[in-house]
N, C-alpha and C positions, 0 to 999 in steps of 0.2 A: 562890741557883740563876743561870742562864744567862736571862735571857730573850731570848727573838728577834724583832726585829723587823725589820720589812720597807718597804720606800719603794720605790712605784712612781711616776714623773715623767711627765705623757701631753703630748705637743705635738701640737695639733690644727688642724684648719679647718675652717669651722663656715659656717652659712649665721646670717646674724642675728634672735636674738629672744631678752627677758629672761627672766625667773625668780626674782623677789625677792621670795617671799613670807613668807619668814623674817625679811626684814632687819632688823626690830626684834629678834627674840631672837635674831641672831647679833651684832648691834650690842655687846651685854651682856656677850655671851660672848664676845666677840673683846676686850674691855676686859680681860677677865680671865687670860683667853690671853696680850695683849700685857702684860698687867705681868711674867706670869713668862717671855717670855721675856727683858724688858729685864732684869730679875732674875739671871738666867742671865748676861748680858751685863757686869753691875757686877760678879758675883761673879768675873768674868775679868777686869776691869781692877783688882779686889784683887787678884788674886794675879801681875798686871803689873805693879804696883809690891811688891809683895813679892818680884820675880825671878824669879816661877815660871815668865813664857812669854815669850816675842821676842814685838817687836813687827811691824805688819804682816801680822797675820794668818798669821805663822808658826806649825807646830804645836808641840804641846808633851804630855810625857808626864807620866801621875802613875798613881798605885798606883789607882783606882779598878776594882772587881772583873770589869766588863765591858769593860776597856780602850778605853773609851768617844774619849779624845782622842790616841789614837796615830795621826800624821798621816800621808798620802800626797802630802805635799805641801813637802818640804825643797825650800833652794834649787838643791842639786845634781840633784833630781828635774825641776827645769824646764831643763836646760842640754840634755837630749835632746827635749824640745817642739820639733815641725816644722809648731805649724798657724800659716797666715799668713792674716790677717784681708782681706777683698775693700777694694777700694781706693774704693769710690763707694758712698759710705751711701748707701740709700732709707729706711732709718728709725731713728733713734735718740729712746729716750726715757732722759732722766735725772731726769724729776719736777721738775726745777728750778722749771717755774711751776706747777705743781698745787696746790691747795687742799687739805691736811689734813682729811680724813675725807669726802673727795669720791670719785665713781668717777676713774678716771684718763682724760681726756679725750681722749688720743691711739688709746684703743680701744674695742674695741669687747664688748659682756658680749652673750655666747650662752645660758650658765647659771651660776647659782650666785651669788656674791656678790663683787665684788672691791671694793676701796678704797686712798686713798691713806695710808699712818702714816706716822708718823716713829718711827723706832728707830736709839737709840742717835744723836739727832743729825741724823739721814740720811734723806730721803723713799727708801720703799720703796713696791710695788705688795702688800697682804697679797691672800689666795684663801680663805676660811674659811668657805664652807658645807659643811656635813657630807656632801652629796648630790652633790658635785663643782663643779668652778669652770670655767668655759672662757671666753676672752678670745682673740680675736684682734685684729692693728694695724689699724687706721683709714688703709687703703689704697686707693684708686677702684679700681686694676686688679686683676683677679680671674686675671693670669698674671705676675705681678712678680718671680718668682723666676729663670727662667733657666736659663739652662744653666751658670750660672758662679756662687755666691755662698757668703756662710758668714753663718752664724746665731752670738751670742753672747748668752749672758746670766748673771747669779750668780743664784746661790739658796741660802736658809738650810737649813743639816740640821737641824732641833732637836733639843732632847735625850730621844731616843726613853722611857727610863725616868723623865726628870722628865714629862713631860707626856703619860704613858700611852701611848704611840703603840705600834700593832702593825704599821698599815702603812699606806702613801700610792703614789699610781699616777700612774704618767705614759704617754704612747702618745704617739705623734709620725707624724701624719697633713701630708703634702704634697700632697692632693689632696682633692677634692671628696666625697670619699669618709671620711665621717668617723664610719664606725660601726664599734664594735670589730671585729668581724671584717677589716673591712679596714684597721686597723693594720697602718702599713709597719715599728715603730720602737718596741720597747718595754724597757725596763730597771728592773731591782727592786735596789732598796739597802738593806742590812739593816747589824747593828752587824760583821757579818762580813766579808761581801764583797759584791759588785756583781754581778748577773749581767741576764740580758735574751735578747732575739732580734731579730733585722733582717729586715725585708725579706717578712715573712708566711713565714717557710722558717724552716732548721734552723742558719742562721746565728746563733751564739753569740756573746753579749758578752763580751769579755774579763771575769775575774772581777780585780777591786780589793779591798783594804781603801776601808771608804768614808771611813777619814777623819774630823777633828775633829768633833763635834757642837756645836751654835750656835756654829756657824762660816759665813762665805760659803764658796761650795764654785762656778767657773768651768764652763761650759757651753761646745764650742766644736763645732761644725758644720761641716762643709764639703763641696760637691759641687760635682765640673767633671769634665761630660759625660759622665753615667753612676758616677764615681766619687763613693762614698761615706766618708765617716770622722768617727768623733765624739769628742769629749773628753771624756772627767772630771778637772778641774784637769788635770795634767803630764801625764798619761797618754792614750794612743789605747786605745779599747775597742770601739772597731767599725771595719771598713777593707774595705767589700763594692769590688771592684774592678772590677765591674756589678752596679750598683741597676737592681732591674727594675722602678722607677719614676719616672713623668715628674716630678718636684716643679713644684706651680704656687702654694702659697699658705701661708701658716705659722700656725699658732695655737697656742695652750698651753692644756692643761688639766690643773689639779692634785686630787686628792682624799684628802684624810685621815680615818685609820678609827683610833676609838682606845677605849679601856679605859675612860676616863673618863664617868661621868655626867651631871656638874657642869658640864666643861669643856672645850668640842671646841677644839683648837690651829687655828690657820691654817697659811699658807705661805708665806712672803715671797722676794719676785724683785725681782732692780733693774739697769739697765744693759741693757735689751735694743736688741742690734745686729744688723741686715740691710743686709748691701752687696753687691754685686756686684761680680766679681773674686774673686781670692784666689791663691798660688801663681805661677808662671810668671815669678820675681822673675831668673832668670837671664835668661832669654831678651829679659827688658825691659831687662836695662842693656844687653846685646849690640844692641837695637833702637834705643836711645833716649840710648845713656849716661847715661842714671840709672832710680833705682827710687824711685817717690815711693808714702809710706804714711800712711796717719789711723790706724794700726790700736797703733800702739807710745803706749798708753797712761798720762798720769802722775797722780799725785793733784790732785785741784784747785787751779790758781795754786801749784802744785811743781814738782818736776823731781826725781820719784820715778817711777821706773819701777813699773808694775803686774805682777809675776809673769807673766800670759797673755800679754803684751806681747813674751815672749821666744822665742816662735818666730823671729819678724821679725830679732831679733838672731842666733840661732843660727846662722839661715841666710846672715845678711850674712858672720857671720865663717866657714864653711862656702867661703864664696866667695872668699873674700879668702886665702884657704888653697891654695885649688886654683888660686889665679889671682895669684901671689906679684909681679907688677909691674904692678899693679892696687891704685891709690890711691883715696880719697874725701874728696872734701868733704862734712859733714853740717852739712846745712841745717834751723833750726827754725823754726818757721811759728806763731803764734799765731792762734783769732780774733779777732774788736774789740772783745769785753768786754774794760773795764777802758785805763788809759791807756797812751800810745805808750810813753813811755818804761819802764814797767812791764812790759810785753810786749816790747820788745826784747829788757832784760835776761832774761825767762821765756826767750822761746827760746831764746836761747844758751846760759842753763843747759842745757834739758834734750838740745838738742844735744851741749853739753857729757858730761853722765849718757851718752847713747848711745854715746858715745865711750869712755866709761870701761867702760862694760858691754863694748864689743867688743875693747878691751885687756887687760881680766881674762880673755878667755880666750887670750891668748897672742899677737894681733897687733900688731904695732911700731908707739909711737903717733906717729912720724913721718908713718906711710902714713894720717894722718885729717887732715884739716881744722876747726872748728868755725867755722858762721858763723850768728848769727841775725839776724834778717827782723822778729821782729815779728809783724804784723797786715797789715806788705806784701805786695802780690802776690795778694791774696784770689782764691779760686778762681771767689769767685760773692758775693752781695750780703750773707750773714751775714747773713737774715732768719727763718732756720727754725733748729732745732737738727741738722738733716740738714747744713744750708748752714755752720753752725758746724762742725761736725764733723770736714767735709772739707775746714776753713778750717786745723785745727788738724792739721799734717802732719810728718812730717820727709823731706827727698830726699836721698838719696844718689848724688852728681854723681858721676862718675868723669872725672876729673884725666888 
């Protein structure tokens, strides 16, 4: 018999106070839940070795009775992705310098319990209290979002049946009003579809399939002078032309409910990125003769483009198709981590990967020239995660 489970996600901004009275109990429960998640990931790796799945988190199908691993994340679907990240990163947390088992240093705990954990070899933030978990970035300003911003993060969608989850909660707040009656955006995810509403109104979020479980899924949010859009992986699920909220801050609350009386699962997230800007690509090329972006993201130390970066690629392709006489230099840059020669080679390889992704969509290769500059011409001192993120960039310079 099919078991329906529901996932709510909450992005929430709040004052700072902590609530860790159950920390010791939940540390023990967290370890059991973490073992379950790792086992699920190891099972997936075994399937990969046997040729049953594909690399880079692309989706698979199996004969599971609940059809839990059918994904909405195939490569072709990303061809329609139009999300463009902001160009000025104001908060970026890749957890590289964090200590496993400790609270993430660049966040403030408002409620529940959060820790840095290692899952399949990479650091993630886990939120594990049964009564709700709220964290918010440590940013001094109380009005840092502005009129044009983007927010992105990766969320691990657990295996509902394996972990006996029956629902989880997410609500999005962008103002200091962070009580449930003031929620601006909320969406629910279950094994059949995604549902929800936005702006405290009857506006409904588009229904889509949840996609693969025990997998990472990408959440993208953009706001531009009253226009609000939200994406789940490659699919736009919300498009409000006149958002009736003036966003000021950002926070994240996640809550999980389970039928299990022994083990309470936690929720994992990573790669939280907040940036000013986004969109306006064509206007900037006209005005400046170039478009510079740090939103094309690669695997660490490699030249493989991550799928959420394809929104930028797709828009560049559209611009090139609409302007057949335009040609670009594609210039790659890195931050200052690593040796000069390695960074120079990597920057050229990444610029070439961008070119190949554009050519693959029908643009003539002779219209694009690849240049690698490594860590030369930094925009800043590379002294913080945000500065490094801004220096890892690709420039499209009109010739």
